[in-house]
N, C-alpha and C positions, 0 to 999 in steps of 0.2 A: 503493499499499500504506500502511496506517495504522500499522503497527507497534504496535498497541494493546498487545498481549501482552508485547513487547520493552520497552515504556516502563514498563509496570506492574511488571515484574520488576525492570528496572533502578533504579528508584526504591526499591523494597523492598530491595533488596541494598546502594545506597548508605547508605540509612538504617541497615542493619545494620552496615554497616562502620564508619560514622560513630560509633555506639554503642560499637563496641569500641575505636576510635581514641581517643575521649573518656575511656575508663577509663584508659588510658596517660597522655593528656594531663593529667589531674588527679593524677598521681602524679609523683614526680622521676625521670622516665624517662631514662636514660643514652643518648647517642648516638656511634655509630662514624662513621669518614670511609670513604667510598668512593674509587676510585681517582682520581676526578676532584674529590675534596676536598668533595663535597657530603655532608652528614649523612644517616645512616639510622638508625632505630631499631626496637626489636622491634615497635612499632606499625605501621610499614610493612610488615613482612614478614607480621604476623599478619592485618593487613587485606587484604593480596594474596591470601593462602591462602585466606581466608573467601570473598572475591569469585569466585575462580576455582573453588572448590567449589560454589557456589550457581549459577553460570553453567553450568558442566557439567551440573549435575542439570536445569536447564531446558532447556539448549541443547546438547545432547552433540554436534552435529555442527559446532559452530561453532569457530573458531579463537579463541585468546587470546594477547595481546602485554601483559606489564606490565613496569612500571618494574624489580621486583625480582627478575627473572628467568623469570616465566612465559612460555612458548613453547609453545603446542599448534597443531599444524597444524589446517588447517581441512578439513573434509570437504565443506562446505556451499557454499563461496565467500564466506563471511561470517567476519569476525573482531571480537572486542571488544578494544579497547585500555583498559588499566587505569593509572590512578596513583592507587596507594591512599592516599597522601598528599602532594598536592601542595602545596609551601611547608613543607617539613620545617624549615627554618631557622627559620620563625614557630613551627612546632609545637614545637620544643625551647626556644624563648625564651618560651613560654606567650603568644603573640600570636594572637588568634583567627582571623587572615585566611589558613587552610589548609582544603584541601578534599579531598574523594572525587571522582575522576573517572572516568566510564566513558562510552565511545562505542562505537557499533557502525557498521563500516565494509563497504561493500559495492563491490568494485572500487577505484577512487579517491575515492569519494564517501562522506563520512561522513553517515549518515541518522538518527543519533540521538545526542545528546550530552547529559551530565549534569555538572554543576558543584555538589556539595552542601557547604556549609560548615557543619560540624556545630557549631563555636563560636559562630556567629551565627543558626543554624537557618534558613539560606537555602539554597533548592532551585532552581537555574537549570536548566531543562531544554528542549531544541529537538527537534523532529522534522521531517524533510524535508517540506515543504510545508504545515505545520501551524502555524507561528509560534513563537515564544520566550515562555516563561512563568517568572516567577519567584513561588515559592509560590502557585502556579496563577493569578496575575493576568498578562495578557499585557502583555508589555514591547517597547519599541522602540528603536532607536538614536536619537541626537539629530538634529535638524533644522537645527542651526548648521552655516554654510557659509563661515565666516571663520577663518582661523587665528589671529587675534589674539582671537578669541573662544572658542576650543577649550582644553580641558583636555588636556594631554599626560601620558600614564601610561608609565612605562618600568619594564621588568623586566631590571633588571641593567644599569646605565650602561655598565661595562667592555665587556661582550658587544655591546651596541648600538653602541658606538663603532667595533668592529672588523667586525661584521657589515654595518653600514649605513654609507654615507658619512659622514664624520667632519663635514665642513662642514654637510652636511644635518641630522644630529642637533643640532649646535650652532644653526642656523638655528631648528628648531623649539623648543628650550629659551629660544632669545631672544625669539621672535616670540609663541608660543602664551601664552595668557591667564594660565596657571599650570602648574604641573609638580605632579603627585602621584604617588607610588609606594605603593600598597598591597599589593603581592605579586601575582604574575601571576593567579591564580585570581580574585582579588577586582578587579583591574583589569578583567577581562572582565566580571564582574557589573555593575560600575559603567558599562561602556560599554553592554552590552546595556539596561540601565537609562535610557539617555539622559544619565547624570550626567557622562559624560567622552566625548571624541571621538576620541582616538587612544590605541591600545595599541602600544608598540613593543617587541618582544623580538627580542634579539640571540643567544639560546642556549636551544634546546629540542628536545625530542625528539616522536616521533610520538604518545606518549601525552598529552603536554603540549597538543599542538595540536589533536587529535582532535576533543574535543567543542566548541572554539573555532571550527572550521571552519563546522560546522552551525549554531550559536549564532549566530554573525556573520551568515550568510545569512539565517537566519529572524528576526532582529530588524531585518533591513534595512541592515545593515553591510556592509563589505567586508574580506574577508581576502586578503592579498596577500604574495607572497614577491619578492625583488628582480627575478626573471625574469617577473614580472607574472601568475604561475598562482596557483592556491590549494593547492597540493601540502602535506601535513603532514609529509614527510620532509626538509624543505630546511634544518632547524636553525635557522630564523629566521622571523619573520613580522611584519606589520604589520597591524592591524584598526583600521577607522576608519567614522566616521560618512558617509553617502554624499556630501554636500554638499561634502565638503573632499578627496573622493578625487583629483581631476584636480591640484590643487595639491600634494598630497602625493606623486603620481607624479613631479612635476617636482622638487621638492625633494629627494626620496630616490633619484632616478634609476631608478624602478620602470619595467621595459620595458613597452612597449604589446604587446598580443596581438591576434590578429585578433577575437577576441569583444568585447574592450574597445574596439577602433577599427577597426570593420568598413570595408571600401571601400564607397564610395558606390554 
């Protein structure tokens, strides 16, 4: 299946939501604190409301799960996952590395994912079996195969140190060529472009990781949890260039799976 209609609408919706969010971004928009101490603004809520309305109009039988409370049951076996503003901390500090994220999931597999950064006008999208594209130019993961030549990107060091083996995280920070932290959504864009080799995240929800799962797969990268699977509901993940997967499995204690290590 090509998901042509879904992709066309998802890109259109992401751009509309980005336009709305940018209007707030250019104002002195106050932020509130949620229970987990993360910030939320009127832009988050209004963007999610807009996205939900447009998705329901185009795909009325699909379910929706959003960061700001959207939870619509599916009648089609499909659901959309929404992060109306990924990187709200950057948004409220007027740092442009925030995004609108949408993904379409069927079963455990995400078949379409979008990360749109209105502040930099970069649209990263991937569709199952069709590759990964940044502003319509195909992109792919890095061919680097050595840790000491790799760029490590971390989303939240405190969470990474608790979700992943502390000694493993320390080893990476000391061994990799350099460490860069652009923010989760932009780290993924850099990895998909081959500008970084490792993204380590210690805390995230399904809407954070849903587009990343298909983007990693379609740019040639790897999306893994500590259990060695690619579930988006594990509350953590590691994405990497394929050439350093084996070394990272060892360093971070990632389990082998039958798919990753088949019997002869």
